[in-house]
C-alpha positions in Angstrom: 0.0 0.0 0.0 1.3 3.5 -0.8 2.7 5.5 2.0 1.1 8.7 0.8 -2.6 7.8 0.5 -5.4 8.1 3.0 -7.7 5.3 2.1 -11.5 5.6 2.7 -14.2 2.9 2.6 -17.6 4.3 1.6 -20.6 2.2 2.7 -24.2 2.7 1.6 -26.3 0.4 3.8 -29.4 1.2 1.7 -28.1 -0.1 -1.6 -25.5 -2.4 0.1 -22.8 -0.9 -2.1 -19.3 -0.2 -0.9 -16.2 1.2 -2.5 -12.7 2.5 -1.6 -11.4 6.0 -2.5 -7.9 7.2 -2.0 -6.7 10.7 -1.1 -3.2 12.1 -1.3 -1.8 13.4 2.0 -1.6 16.7 0.2 -5.4 16.9 0.8 -6.3 14.5 3.6 -4.2 13.3 6.6 -7.1 12.4 9.0 -10.8 12.1 9.6 -11.5 15.8 10.3 -9.9 16.9 7.1 -11.9 14.2 5.3 -15.2 15.0 7.0 -14.9 18.8 6.4 -14.1 18.1 2.7 -16.9 15.7 2.2 -19.6 17.7 4.0 -18.6 20.9 2.2 -17.8 19.7 -1.3 -19.7 16.5 -1.9 -22.7 16.1 0.3 -23.8 19.7 1.0 -25.2 18.5 4.3 -25.6 22.1 5.6 -28.6 22.6 3.3 -30.4 19.3 4.2 -32.2 18.0 7.3 -29.8 16.8 10.0 -31.2 13.2 9.6 -30.8 13.2 5.9 -28.9 10.2 4.5 -26.4 12.7 3.1 -25.4 13.6 6.7 -22.3 11.4 6.2 -20.9 9.8 9.3 -17.1 9.8 9.0 -15.4 7.4 11.3 -11.6 7.5 11.0 -8.3 6.5 12.4 -5.1 8.5 12.0 -1.8 8.0 10.2 -0.1 7.0 13.4 -2.4 4.0 14.0 -0.5 0.8 13.6 2.8 2.2 15.0 4.2 1.5 18.5 3.3 4.9 19.8 0.8 5.0 22.7 -2.7 6.5 22.5 -2.8 6.8 18.7 -5.6 4.3 18.1 -8.6 6.5 18.7 -11.5 6.8 16.3 -12.5 10.4 15.5 -16.1 10.9 14.2 -17.2 13.8 12.1 -20.9 14.6 11.3 -23.5 17.3 11.3 -24.9 17.4 14.8 -28.6 17.2 15.5 -27.9 19.3 18.6 -25.6 22.1 17.4 -27.0 21.9 13.8 -23.4 22.4 12.6 -20.4 20.2 11.9 -19.2 18.4 15.0 -16.5 16.1 16.1 -16.5 13.3 18.7 -13.9 10.7 19.5 -13.4 7.4 21.4 -10.3 5.7 22.7 -8.7 2.5 21.6 -11.4 1.5 19.2 -9.2 1.6 16.0 -6.7 -0.9 17.5 -8.6 -3.7 15.8 -9.3 -1.7 12.6 -6.9 -3.8 10.5 -9.1 -3.6 7.4 -6.8 -2.0 4.8 -8.3 1.5 5.1 -7.9 4.5 7.3 -11.6 5.5 7.6 -15.2 4.5 6.9 -17.9 6.8 5.6 -21.5 5.9 6.1 -23.9 7.5 3.6 -27.4 6.5 2.4 -30.0 4.8 4.6 -31.2 1.3 5.3 -35.0 1.0 5.8 -34.4 -1.9 8.3 -31.8 -1.8 11.0 -28.5 -2.9 9.5 -25.5 -4.7 11.1 -22.4 -4.2 9.0 -19.4 -6.4 9.1 -16.0 -5.1 7.7 -13.1 -7.4 7.4 -9.8 -7.9 5.5 -8.0 -11.2 4.8 -4.6 -9.5 4.8 -4.6 -8.2 1.3 -5.4 -4.6 2.1 -8.8 -4.7 0.4 -11.8 -4.7 2.8 -14.9 -6.9 2.4 -18.3 -5.8 3.6 -21.3 -7.9 4.5 -24.8 -6.8 5.7 -27.2 -8.4 8.0 -30.7 -7.1 8.8 -32.6 -7.2 12.1 -36.1 -6.1 12.6 -36.6 -3.0 14.8 -38.9 -5.0 17.1 -36.2 -7.5 17.7 -33.6 -4.8 18.2 -35.7 -3.0 20.8 -36.3 -6.3 22.6 -32.6 -6.9 22.7 -32.0 -3.4 24.1 -34.7 -4.0 26.7 -32.8 -7.1 28.0 -30.6 -9.9 26.8 -28.6 -12.3 28.9 -29.0 -10.1 32.0 -27.9 -6.9 30.4 -29.7 -4.0 28.7 -29.0 -1.4 26.1 -25.6 -1.4 24.4 -24.3 -4.1 26.7 -27.2 -6.4 25.7 -26.7 -5.7 22.0 -23.0 -6.5 22.4 -23.8 -9.8 24.0 -26.2 -10.6 21.3 -23.7 -9.7 18.6 -21.0 -11.7 20.4 -23.2 -14.8 20.3 -24.6 -14.4 16.8 -21.3 -13.6 15.1 -19.0 -15.6 17.4 -16.9 -16.9 14.6 -16.4 -13.4 13.1 -15.1 -12.1 16.4 -12.8 -15.1 16.8 -11.5 -15.2 13.2 -10.7 -11.5 12.9 -10.1 -10.3 16.5 -13.0 -8.0 15.9 -14.5 -5.1 17.8 -17.8 -3.3 17.5 -19.3 0.2 17.1 -22.9 0.2 18.2 -25.8 2.3 19.5 -28.4 2.0 22.2 -32.1 3.1 22.3 -31.0 6.7 23.0 -30.1 6.8 19.3 -33.5 5.8 18.2 -35.6 7.9 20.5 -33.5 11.0 21.0 -30.8 13.2 19.4 -28.4 12.5 22.3 -27.2 9.1 21.2 -23.6 8.0 21.5 -21.4 5.6 19.5 -20.2 3.0 21.9 -17.3 0.5 21.6 -16.7 -2.2 24.1 -13.4 -4.1 24.5 -13.9 -7.9 24.3 -11.6 -10.4 26.0 -12.1 -13.9 24.7 -15.5 -12.9 23.5 -16.6 -11.5 26.8 -17.1 -7.9 27.8 -14.0 -6.4 29.5 -15.9 -4.2 31.9 -14.5 -0.8 32.4 -12.6 -0.4 29.2 -15.6 0.5 27.0 -15.5 4.0 25.5 -18.0 6.4 24.0 -17.9 8.9 21.1 -20.9 10.8 22.5 -20.8 14.6 22.2 -23.3 16.0 19.7 -25.2 12.9 19.0 -23.2 10.7 16.5 -25.1 7.6 17.5 -28.4 9.2 16.6 -27.0 10.1 13.2 -25.8 6.6 12.6 -29.2 5.1 13.5 -31.7 7.8 12.5 -29.9 9.1 9.3 -28.5 5.8 8.1 -30.4 2.9 9.8 -27.3 1.2 11.2 -27.3 -0.4 14.6 -23.8 -1.8 14.7 -20.6 -2.0 12.8 -18.3 -5.0 13.4 -14.8 -4.8 12.1 -11.5 -6.7 12.2 -8.9 -8.3 10.0 -5.5 -9.5 9.2 -4.0 -6.6 7.3 -0.5 -5.7 8.6 -0.6 -1.9 9.1 3.1 -1.7 9.8 3.6 -2.2 6.1 2.8 1.5 5.4 4.4 3.1 8.5 7.7 4.9 8.9 10.4 2.6 10.2 11.2 5.1 13.0 7.9 4.4 14.6 7.8 0.6 14.5 9.8 -0.3 17.6 10.3 1.2 21.1 14.0 1.6 20.7 13.7 3.7 17.5 10.9 5.8 19.0 13.0 6.5 22.1 16.0 7.6 19.9 13.7 9.8 17.9 12.3 11.5 21.0 15.6 11.9 22.6 16.8 13.7 19.5 13.6 15.9 19.2 12.9 16.6 22.9 16.0 15.7 24.9 14.2 12.8 26.7 13.3 9.2 25.8 9.7 8.6 24.6 8.5 6.6 27.6 9.9 9.2 30.0 7.8 11.9 28.2 4.7 9.7 28.3 4.9 9.1 32.0 5.8 12.7 32.9 3.0 14.3 30.9 0.4 11.6 31.7 0.9 11.4 35.5 -2.5 12.9 36.2 -4.2 10.1 34.3 -2.2 7.2 35.7 -1.3 8.2 39.3 -0.2 11.6 40.7 1.6 11.1 44.0 1.2 14.9 44.7 -2.6 14.4 44.7 -2.7 10.8 46.0 -5.0 9.7 43.2 -5.3 9.2 39.5 -7.6 9.4 36.5 -9.9 12.4 35.8 -12.2 11.9 38.8 -9.2 11.4 41.2 -7.4 14.4 39.8 -10.1 17.0 39.1 -11.9 17.3 42.4 -8.9 18.2 44.5 -7.9 20.7 41.8 -11.4 22.3 41.1 -12.3 22.6 44.8 -15.1 25.2 45.3 -15.3 25.9 41.5 -16.8 22.4 40.9 -20.1 22.8 39.0 -23.1 21.7 41.1 -26.9 21.9 41.2 -27.5 22.7 37.5 -24.7 25.3 37.7 -26.5 27.2 40.5 -23.2 27.1 42.5 -22.4 30.4 40.7 -25.0 32.0 43.1 -23.6 30.4 46.3 -21.2 31.9 48.9 -17.8 30.4 49.1 -18.3 28.8 52.5 -21.4 26.8 51.3 -19.5 25.7 48.2 -16.7 24.6 50.5 -19.2 22.5 52.5 -20.6 20.9 49.4 -17.2 20.2 48.1 -16.4 18.5 51.4 -19.3 16.1 50.6 -17.7 15.4 47.3 -14.3 14.6 48.8 -15.6 12.4 51.6 -18.4 10.5 49.8 -17.1 10.5 46.2 -13.4 11.0 46.1 -12.3 9.0 49.1 -14.6 6.1 48.2 -13.2 6.2 44.6 -9.7 6.1 46.0 -10.5 3.1 48.2 -12.3 1.1 45.4 -10.2 2.0 42.4 -6.9 3.6 43.3 -5.8 1.4 46.3 -6.9 -1.7 44.4 -5.1 -0.6 41.3 -8.0 -1.7 39.2 -6.8 0.2 36.2 -7.4 -0.5 32.6 -6.8 1.0 29.2 -9.4 1.8 26.5 -8.3 -1.4 24.6 -4.9 -0.5 23.3 -1.5 -0.9 25.0 -0.9 2.2 27.1 1.1 2.7 30.4 -1.3 5.4 31.6 -4.1 2.9 32.2 -6.5 5.9 32.7 -9.6 3.7 33.2 -10.1 3.5 36.9 -12.5 0.7 37.5 -14.4 0.1 40.7 -15.8 -3.2 42.0 -14.7 -5.0 38.8 -17.1 -3.2 36.6 -17.7 0.5 37.1 -15.4 2.9 35.1 -15.4 6.1 37.0 -14.5 9.4 35.2 -15.0 13.0 36.2 -17.4 14.2 33.5 -20.1 11.6 33.8 -19.9 11.3 37.5 -20.1 15.0 38.1 -22.9 15.5 35.5 -24.9 12.7 37.0 -23.8 13.5 40.5 -23.3 17.0 42.0 -25.0 18.6 38.9 -28.2 16.8 39.8 -27.8 16.9 43.6 -26.3 13.4 44.1 -23.1 13.3 46.2 -22.9 9.6 47.1 -20.6 7.7 44.7 -22.7 4.5 44.7 -25.9 6.4 44.0 -24.3 8.2 41.1 -23.1 4.9 39.8 -26.7 3.7 39.4 -27.5 6.7 37.2 -24.2 6.6 35.2 -24.6 2.9 34.4 -28.1 3.3 33.2 -27.2 6.3 31.0 -24.2 4.5 29.6 -26.2 1.3 29.0 -28.9 3.2 27.0 -26.2 4.8 24.9 -26.6 8.5 25.9 -24.1 11.3 26.0 -23.6 11.4 29.7 -22.4 15.0 29.8 -25.5 16.2 27.9 -27.7 14.0 30.1 -26.3 15.4 33.3 -27.0 19.0 32.2 -30.5 17.9 30.9 -31.5 16.2 34.2 -30.1 19.1 36.2 -32.3 21.5 34.1 -35.4 19.3 34.7 -34.7 19.1 38.4 -34.2 22.8 38.6 -37.5 23.4 36.8 -39.3 21.0 39.2 -37.8 22.6 42.2 -38.8 26.1 41.1 -42.4 25.1 40.1 -42.0 25.5 36.4 -42.6 21.8 36.0 -44.6 19.3 38.2 -43.7 15.7 38.7 -46.6 14.4 36.7 -45.4 16.5 33.7 -42.3 14.4 33.3 -43.5 11.1 34.8 -41.6 11.1 38.1 -42.8 10.4 41.6 -41.9 13.6 43.3 -39.8 16.7 43.3 -36.0 16.5 43.9 -34.2 18.0 46.9 -32.5 20.8 45.1 -31.9 23.5 47.6 -28.1 23.7 48.3 -28.7 25.5 51.6 -30.8 22.7 53.0 -29.1 19.8 51.3 -28.2 16.6 53.2 -26.3 13.6 51.9 -29.3 11.4 52.5 -31.0 13.2 49.7 -28.7 11.5 47.2 -30.8 8.3 46.9 -34.0 10.3 46.4 -32.5 12.4 43.6 -30.9 9.4 42.0 -34.2 7.5 42.1 -35.8 10.4 40.2 -33.0 10.6 37.7 -33.4 6.9 36.9 -37.1 7.5 36.4 -36.3 10.4 34.0 -33.8 8.3 32.1 -36.2 5.4 31.6 -39.0 7.7 30.5 -36.8 9.6 28.0 -35.2 6.4 26.7 -38.4 4.8 25.5 -40.2 7.9 24.4 -42.9 7.5 27.2 -43.3 11.2 28.1 -44.1 14.1 25.6 -42.0 16.7 27.4 -39.0 14.5 27.8 -39.4 13.4 24.2 -39.4 17.0 23.1 -36.3 17.7 25.1 -34.5 14.6 23.9 -35.3 15.2 20.3 -35.0 18.9 19.9 -32.4 19.6 22.6 -32.8 21.6 25.8 -32.4 25.0 24.2 -35.1 24.7 21.6 -37.3 22.7 24.0 -37.0 25.4 26.8 -38.3 28.1 24.4 -41.3 25.9 23.6 -41.9 25.2 27.3 -41.8 28.9 28.0 -44.8 29.3 25.7 -46.6 26.2 26.9 -46.3 27.2 30.5 -46.3 30.9 30.3 -48.6 31.1 33.3 -46.1 29.2 35.5 -43.3 31.4 34.3 -45.3 34.5 35.2 -46.3 33.1 38.6 -42.8 31.9 39.6 -40.7 34.7 38.1 -38.5 32.2 36.2 -38.3 31.2 32.6 -37.2 27.8 31.4 -34.5 29.1 29.1 -32.9 31.1 32.0 -32.2 27.9 33.9 -29.8 26.7 31.3 -26.1 26.9 30.6 -25.1 26.0 27.0 -23.0 27.1 24.0 -25.4 28.9 21.6 -25.5 28.3 17.8 -27.9 29.7 15.2 -31.6 29.9 15.9 -32.0 26.5 17.7 -28.5 24.9 18.1 -26.7 24.3 21.3 -24.5 22.0 23.2 -24.2 21.9 27.0 -20.7 22.4 28.5 -18.1 20.2 30.0 -18.0 20.7 33.7 -15.6 23.6 34.1 -16.6 27.1 35.4 -15.0 29.2 32.8 -16.0 31.6 30.0 -14.3 29.2 27.6 -17.1 26.7 27.7 -19.7 29.2 26.4 -17.5 31.6 24.4 -18.5 32.3 20.8 -16.5 29.5 19.1 -17.6 27.4 16.2 -17.1 24.0 17.9 -17.7 23.6 21.6 -18.8 20.8 24.0 -15.2 19.6 23.6 -11.9 21.1 24.7 -11.5 23.2 21.6 -11.2 26.2 23.8 -9.4 27.7 26.8 -11.0 25.8 29.7 -8.9 27.1 32.6 -10.6 28.9 35.4 -9.6 32.4 34.4 -11.3 35.6 33.3 -9.3 37.9 30.9 -10.0 40.6 28.4 -11.9 39.1 25.4 -9.1 39.6 22.9 -6.6 37.8 25.1 -9.1 35.0 25.8 -10.0 34.7 22.1 -6.3 34.4 21.1 -5.7 31.7 23.7 -8.9 29.8 23.0 -8.2 29.9 19.3 -4.7 28.6 19.8 -6.0 25.8 22.1 -8.7 24.9 19.6 -6.3 24.5 16.7 -4.0 22.3 18.8 -6.9 20.1 19.9 -8.1 19.9 16.3 -4.7 18.7 15.3 -4.7 16.1 18.0 -8.2 14.9 17.1 -7.4 14.8 13.4 -4.3 12.7 14.2 -6.6 10.5 16.4 -4.3 10.8 19.4 -5.7 10.6 22.9 -5.7 14.0 24.5 -4.3 12.5 27.7 -1.2 12.1 25.5 -1.3 15.7 24.2 1.6 16.8 26.4 4.2 14.9 24.5 2.3 14.8 21.2 2.1 18.5 20.8 5.9 18.7 21.2 6.6 16.5 18.1 3.4 16.5 16.0 4.8 18.3 13.1 8.0 16.2 13.2 5.9 13.0 13.2 3.9 14.0 10.2 7.1 14.9 8.3 7.9 11.2 8.5 4.9 10.8 6.2 6.0 13.6 3.9 3.6 16.1 5.3 5.0 19.6 5.9 3.5 22.2 8.1 0.8 20.0 9.7 -0.1 22.4 12.5 -0.4 25.4 10.2 -2.6 23.3 7.9 -5.0 22.7 10.8 -5.7 26.4 10.9 -7.1 26.1 7.4 -9.3 23.2 8.5 -10.6 25.3 11.3 -11.4 28.1 8.9 -13.4 25.7 6.7 -15.3 24.5 9.8 -16.3 28.2 10.4 -17.4 28.3 6.7 -19.6 25.3 7.1 -21.2 26.6 10.3 -22.1 29.8 8.6 -23.6 27.9 5.6 -25.6 25.7 8.0 -26.8 28.7 10.0 -25.1 27.2 13.0 -22.5 29.8 13.9 -22.1 31.2 17.4 -24.8 33.7 18.4 -25.2 35.9 21.5 -26.2 34.4 24.8 -30.0 34.1 25.1 -30.1 32.7 28.7 -29.9 34.8 31.9 -27.8 32.1 33.5 -25.2 32.3 30.7 -24.7 36.0 31.5 -24.6 35.2 35.2 -21.8 32.6 34.6 -19.8 35.4 33.0 -20.4 37.9 35.8 -19.7 35.4 38.5 -16.5 34.2 36.7 -15.2 37.8 36.6 -15.8 38.0 40.3 -14.4 34.6 41.3 -11.3 35.0 39.2 -10.8 38.6 40.4 -10.8 40.6 37.2 -11.5 44.0 38.8 -12.0 45.9 35.5 -14.7 43.5 34.3 -16.2 43.1 37.7 -16.8 46.8 37.7 -18.4 46.6 34.3 -20.7 43.8 35.3 -21.7 45.6 38.4 -22.5 48.8 36.5 -24.5 47.1 33.7 -24.4 43.3 33.3 -26.1 43.2 29.9 -23.9 45.8 28.4 -20.8 44.1 29.8 -21.8 40.7 28.4 -22.5 42.2 25.0 -19.2 44.0 24.9 -17.2 40.9 25.9 -19.0 38.7 23.4 -18.6 41.2 20.5 -14.9 41.8 21.2 -14.2 38.1 21.6 -15.9 37.3 18.3 -14.3 40.1 16.4 -10.9 39.0 17.5 -11.7 35.4 16.6 -12.7 36.4 13.1 -9.5 38.2 12.7 -7.5 35.2 13.9 -9.3 32.8 11.6 -9.2 35.0 8.5 -5.5 35.7 9.0 
């Protein structure tokens, strides 16, 4: 196979046709470049419904896959998001390790009328074969409801492992699949579960979830699962410098002054084990670092005094962090995402429960649950049904907030009572009650049982909140609250949004073309908008470069030092500069789709900005917010966006 070609397998599950196209590295080096090119130049997806069969789902590995580098076997997924309404990117770890099928990426286009199961394999010749199997939607739903003691994506994986046992054994295969969230909502994730001798390796599963890629795979293309594996030797088209540890250490010593493994362990200490903190992984590392800035109670912590936030953070440390340390860190129950990696970032409790900061905070403190084992119940259900856990945490927090303020009543959303959602009166014992209500909400939303939850799940919280403000105008008038003002999200076009990762910073809601990921400055700081825009843009381009290369961002510390040099081994010059052009094209797409950033339309968004200026002690902007909050927000937004436009165009 040529060293200078990015090979792409196109699959149309409707016609059952497939073909391979090749792209020179002069035009394509990874899935984001590919996705932007296809959506802009071939499919024109910006002018079509988000669930059009022309909303191509691009699932790609990077040029470094197949080498002996760590963390380079991610899948990056590119698609038009049913939430943001613009082009979006999601990724998952380890899932391309078994992608030995003679191509770098798969593009799903067209639609099957009956749920399709696609098998991709290669006999070692570098030419993929594709086979299709149909399953009735009734049978698929029944599997999701329960199969061999599991439900959702885990049940579907068990079914596939049984039905296609020989395929998994012959090709060392892995699966991309969806759960019922992808059928009934726009919040569906792509899920991939590591198998060990045909059985689920609990805790090493991973999700490409942000923006609803699973919903696109199922609702736009009619695909429930993709099985893939093969015998193609990917080392045949890789630079010799990256094929053994000794050569890699020599290369890194030359480029960075330190051997490769040293760089990996130094930069990845947080994700493996940080002796300074006494913990590891994102959950173990983030809570001691975030302290009183941890998002809680549907982001209402922005209104709380520091001493109360300190008290609530104490609950987190005692009943979440310490329990996590005992069950995951002290036991050294650490796994990878399915590829060899010394960081072993998956911290697994009780032989099953992968515990990361984002899902555990979103389905924990954000919804008023501070007991780790109660959070676990909600996280496991959300994961099993194939939801984006970050979006679901913000969504449930929003519903709980609306219930507690009287904008919604329990019968409106099919739950048994109102949550305990007053931080001033909160007790740890309330965790079980709130978790019980969250489970009821998840079940109702998953199966489309409730009209309001169906509206929220399908349209997203921003569009739904505006409809609810009309439907329940009398309640809004009586309570003094509006649904939309309870929300924190990045705002795109007329209806698009994505809720933020759990960091209290302007970077999560700043006017950037792609958010809901770390394509921004996400540190807890407040600076002038021009400075913030410059730093956010720089970070966004670096994160894009990492995602296009399909490198785990837990390895970004060493990767960003040498990324341009690694791509030079493939004959690619100026890789990082090239990513600025890709970012510019994404901005072009968002504008065509009517999904560019727009000014904040929620009161809480403006309160996040004002409170951040106060917490991070920017005296100049604190004065501006105190004088006229609306005027200050408008000024910051306008100046940020103007600077971003200058940076992108230059």
